[in-house]
N, C-alpha and C positions, 0 to 999 in steps of 0.2 A: 724364658725356657718354659715349655709346657711339660708338665709331669702327668703321665697317665698310669693308671693302675690296671694291671692285667693279672687276674688270679693271684692276688696278694703279692705280686712282684711289681716293683716300680720301674717304669721304663722312661728314659728321657732321651731326647734326640741329640745326636752328635752334631755340633755346630761347625759347618764348613764355610760359612760366609757370615754376612751380617743378618741377624735375626731381628725382626721387628714385630712387636705385639702391641695391641691396645688393650688395656685392662681398666675397668671401672670399679672403684672400691668406695665404700661408705666410710667417712671419717668424721666423727663428731657431728653426725646428722647431715653432712654435706656429701654429695656425690662428687668424687674426684676422678677425672679421666687421666690415666697415665699412658704416655707413649714410651715404650721401652725399646731401646736400641741396644743390641748385644753384639759386640764385635769379638768377644772371647779373648780380648787382648792381642789379637793378631796384628803384627807389625804392618802387614800389607794394607790394613785399613786405617793406618795412622792419620793420613790427611783427612779422611772422612770423619774420623773420630774427633779430631781437633775442631773441625767446623761445627760439630754437634755440641761441643763444650760451650761454644759461644752463646747458644740459646737455651742451654739446660738450666732447669731450676733445681735439679737434683742429680747426683751421680752416685752409683753404687760401684765402689772400687773393690774388686775381688782378688784375693790371692789364694793359693793352694797351700794348706797347712802341711802337706806332705812334700813340699818343695821349697828349699831355701832360696833357689834362684827366683821363684815366683815372688817371694817376699822381698828379695833384694831389688827386683825390677820395679817395685812400687815407687821408688825415687823418681824415675823418669815420668811415670804417670802423674805423680803429684806435681812435678815441675810443669808439665803440660796443662794441668788443671789450673795451677796458679797463673800461668801465662795466658790461657785462652778462655777460661770460664769467668763468669761474672763474679764480682766480689762477694755477693750474698748467696752463692750457690750452696745448697745443702749437700753434704757428702756423708756417706756411711761406708766404713771400712768393714769388709766381710772376709773372714777366714773360712774358706770352703773346705769340705771333706771332713767335717768334725766326726763323721762316722768311722773314719779310718784308724787303724791301729799303727799306722806308719808315720806318725806325727814327726815333723822336723822343725816346725815353728811353734813355740809355746804360746798359749793363749795370752800370757802376760806380755809377750813381745808385741802382739797386735794391739792390746789395750794401751800399752805404753806409747806406741806410735800414734794411735788415735788421740790420746791425751795431749801429746806434743802438738798435734795438728788442730786440736780443739774440734774434733769431729766424732760422730757416733761410731760405735764398734759392736759387732756381734759375730759369733761363729755360727755356721749353718752347714747343712748338707743338702746339696741339690739332688743327690741320689735318693735320699729317703724323705726329702721335703722338710726336714727339721729347720725351724726358724725362718723359712722362706716368707710366709705372710708377715712375720714380724719385721723383716728387713724393710718392706714397703710401708708398713705402718709407721715405723720410726722415721723413715725418710719423709713421708707425706706430712706427718705431724710437724717436723722441723720446717718444711717448706711453708706450710700454712702459718706457723708461728712467725716466721720471718716476713711473710707477705703481710700478715696483719700488723706487725710492728712497723713495717714500711708505710702502710696505709695511714696509721696513726701519726707517724712522723710527717708524712706529706700533708695531712690535714692540718696539723699544728703549724707547719711552715706556710701553707696557703692562708691560714687564719691570720697571719701577721700582715697580710696585704689588705685586710678589710678596714 
């Protein structure tokens, strides 16, 4: 999602299909290129989404804190991730619309679910940009940590053959 500022108002596009963006960020002195695929949870893109889970290194799982239905539907998404994504995929659970006064899902519920799944959690606002950079920072740090630990593990395993 691209957020633009116009005269102190934040404007963000309505997503009507799959949105694809490439973003490069610096993390711990390394340049990391992100390919971001956003289906906005639309069921009509389910088969496409499932195929992207297979190659994903990281997944941002978003629910709307003003919608109980949105939070409840996470169960299906989590099952799909467990079925189709790699075992070491990094996942962050995001409660969106933290700027709203019409909260239906408490922050503690999101934290509890993330703890049960052993994944990261944060609340954010796509509308005003709160915590958006932090989402990607947390996710990329986790991906790099898993990648580095897998490289160390592989090096140790290969070392046994010398």
